[in-house]
C-alpha positions in Angstrom: -19.8 2.6 1.6 -17.7 2.2 -2.0 -14.1 2.8 -2.0 -13.4 6.4 -3.8 -13.3 6.0 -7.6 -9.8 7.7 -7.5 -8.3 5.2 -5.2 -9.7 2.4 -7.3 -8.3 4.1 -10.4 -4.8 4.7 -8.9 -4.8 1.0 -7.5 -5.4 -0.3 -11.1 -2.5 1.7 -12.3 -0.3 0.7 -9.8 -1.0 -2.8 -10.6 -0.5 -2.2 -14.2 2.9 -0.9 -13.4 4.1 -3.6 -10.9 2.7 -7.0 -12.0 0.9 -9.4 -14.7 -2.8 -8.2 -14.7 -5.0 -10.5 -16.6 -8.6 -9.0 -17.0 -11.9 -10.9 -15.9 -15.4 -10.2 -16.3 -15.4 -9.0 -12.5 -12.1 -7.4 -12.5 -8.4 -8.9 -12.7 -6.0 -11.5 -11.6 -2.8 -10.0 -10.5 0.6 -12.0 -10.1 4.2 -11.3 -9.8 6.5 -14.3 -9.4 9.3 -12.0 -8.1 7.4 -11.6 -4.9 5.6 -14.7 -3.8 5.3 -13.6 -0.1 3.3 -10.4 -0.8 -0.4 -10.8 -1.0 -1.2 -7.4 -2.2 0.6 -8.1 -5.6 -0.6 -11.8 -6.2 -4.2 -11.5 -5.6 -7.8 -11.1 -7.3 -9.2 -7.7 -7.9 -12.9 -7.3 -7.7 -13.7 -4.3 -9.4 -17.1 -4.5 -10.7 -20.5 -4.4 -8.7 -21.3 -8.0 -9.0 -23.9 -9.2 -6.5 -23.6 -12.7 -8.0 -20.0 -13.1 -8.1 -19.0 -16.4 -6.3 -16.0 -17.8 -4.9 -15.9 -20.6 -7.5 -16.0 -17.7 -10.2 -12.9 -16.0 -8.5 -11.2 -19.5 -7.8 -11.5 -20.6 -11.5 -9.3 -17.4 -12.4 -7.1 -17.0 -9.6 -5.8 -20.4 -8.7 -4.2 -21.4 -12.1 -2.7 -18.1 -12.2 -1.3 -18.6 -8.6 -0.1 -22.1 -9.7 2.0 -20.7 -12.5 3.9 -18.5 -10.2 4.3 -20.9 -7.5 2.1 -19.3 -4.9 -0.5 -20.8 -2.4 -2.3 -17.8 -0.5 -5.8 -17.1 -1.7 -6.0 -13.4 -1.5 -9.1 -11.3 -2.8 -9.7 -7.6 -2.5 -13.2 -6.2 -3.2 -13.2 -2.3 -4.1 -17.2 -2.9 -4.2 -17.7 -4.2 -0.8 -21.4 -3.0 -0.6 -22.1 -4.9 -3.9 -20.4 -8.1 -3.2 -21.4 -9.0 0.1 -22.7 -12.5 -1.2 -19.0 -13.1 -2.1 -17.5 -12.1 1.0 -20.0 -13.9 3.2 -19.5 -17.1 1.5 -15.6 -16.7 1.4 -16.0 -16.3 5.4 -18.5 -19.2 5.6 -15.8 -21.4 3.9 -13.3 -20.2 6.6 -11.5 -17.6 4.8 -10.4 -14.5 6.9 -11.9 -11.2 6.5 -10.3 -7.9 6.9 -10.9 -4.3 6.4 -8.5 -1.2 5.4 -9.6 2.1 6.3 -9.3 4.7 3.3 -8.2 8.2 4.8 -8.7 10.7 2.3 -7.6 14.5 2.5 -10.6 16.5 1.9 -9.3 19.7 3.6 -5.9 21.4 4.8 -4.3 19.1 7.4 -3.8 20.3 10.9 -0.6 18.4 11.6 1.6 19.1 14.6 4.6 20.0 12.8 7.8 20.5 14.6 11.1 21.9 13.8 12.3 19.1 12.1 14.5 18.8 8.9 12.3 16.5 6.4 14.4 15.7 3.5 14.0 13.7 0.2 15.9 10.4 0.4 17.8 9.0 -2.6 18.0 5.4 -3.4 21.1 3.7 -1.9 22.8 1.6 0.7 21.6 4.0 3.3 17.9 4.2 2.5 17.1 0.7 1.6 18.2 -1.4 4.8 16.2 1.4 6.9 13.3 0.8 4.6 13.6 -2.9 5.3 13.9 -2.1 8.7 11.0 0.1 9.2 8.7 -2.7 7.1 9.3 -5.0 10.2 7.7 -2.4 12.7 4.5 -3.3 10.8 5.0 -7.1 11.9 6.4 -8.3 8.6 8.5 -11.4 8.7 11.9 -11.2 7.4 11.3 -12.9 3.9 8.1 -10.7 3.4 10.4 -7.5 4.5 12.9 -8.4 2.1 10.4 -8.7 -0.9 8.5 -5.7 0.1 11.8 -4.0 -0.1 12.4 -5.2 -3.3 8.8 -3.6 -4.5 10.0 -0.3 -3.3 13.2 -0.3 -5.2 11.2 -1.2 -8.6 8.4 1.5 -7.8 11.4 4.3 -6.8 13.3 3.3 -9.8 10.2 3.6 -12.1 9.7 7.4 -10.7 6.4 6.7 -9.3 7.7 6.8 -5.4 9.6 9.4 -3.6 10.9 9.0 0.0 11.3 11.3 2.9 13.2 11.0 6.4 14.1 13.0 9.3 17.7 12.3 10.8 18.6 12.6 14.4 21.8 14.2 15.6 23.9 11.6 14.4 22.6 11.4 10.9 20.7 8.3 11.4 17.4 8.3 9.6 14.8 7.8 12.1 11.6 8.6 10.7 10.3 7.8 7.3 7.4 8.5 4.9 6.8 7.6 1.0 4.6 9.1 -1.5 3.4 7.5 -4.6 2.2 9.8 -7.5 -0.1 8.1 -10.0 -3.4 9.2 -11.9 -3.6 12.7 -10.4 -3.5 10.8 -6.8 -0.9 11.3 -4.1 -0.8 8.0 -2.0 1.0 8.2 1.5 2.7 5.2 2.2 5.4 3.5 4.8 5.0 6.3 7.4 6.9 5.1 10.5 9.1 6.5 13.1 11.7 4.2 15.0 10.9 3.9 18.7 13.8 5.8 19.9 12.4 8.8 18.0 8.6 8.6 18.5 6.6 11.3 20.5 8.0 14.1 18.7 6.0 14.9 15.8 8.6 13.4 13.3 5.9 11.6 11.4 3.3 14.6 11.1 6.1 16.5 9.6 7.0 14.0 7.1 3.5 13.8 6.2 3.0 17.2 5.8 6.0 17.3 3.5 4.8 14.6 1.3 1.4 16.4 1.0 3.1 19.6 -0.1 5.0 17.7 -2.4 1.8 16.0 -3.9 0.2 19.4 -4.1 2.8 20.9 -5.8 2.8 18.0 -8.6 -0.9 18.5 -9.2 -2.3 15.8 -7.4 -6.2 16.2 -6.7 -6.4 13.7 -3.9 -4.0 12.8 -1.1 -5.1 9.5 0.6 -3.6 6.5 2.5 -5.0 3.2 3.6 -4.8 2.1 7.4 -5.4 -1.5 9.1 -7.2 -0.7 12.1 -5.6 -3.5 13.7 -2.3 -2.3 13.4 -0.3 -1.0 16.2 1.1 2.2 16.1 4.5 2.8 14.6 4.8 6.6 14.6 
């Protein structure tokens, strides 16, 4: 099924605020030379329902842009998968790996197991960013990618689009994290993670519940997140 319109709108707005976006007849090519290891910010975004779109069409626009910023990974994201099946099939035939993200969209009041955890907003600084980088490694990112992802987090936070929430243990160490990006009337939940020593206590649920409340208070009409079904549990 199609990706919800508000998710597509959100994603385009986020690209515009983070990277260089070059429109094409089928979508856009997005690049940022500051973060060459991050596929999701150096890629082709297929926005249109374009049944006749081919890998050559995409490559003609994407490859020169990637070469200009010194990036070799060929990454394509379709927001119209049901209308670009020919492109996806041909990419697979050429040996490219296909993967899918699950869009989770809050359509009713959440029924989360919220524990008596003190979830607090976190400010940028020497405490937050190293812990964020450590949490990114929980998702299997190599050190280079984790460092560059942290750079993206810092940029997004500084621009005022992203907020971080966390739970501390008795010693004051941050042991659970969740982030919220607010754009285009959408609250996007991101980086939900609990460190191994604190799992099984409902801290992730508490953090997500707090982020949802903040999104609603800010007037977000939608709260969503993306999940990779092949990722291991990090909460």
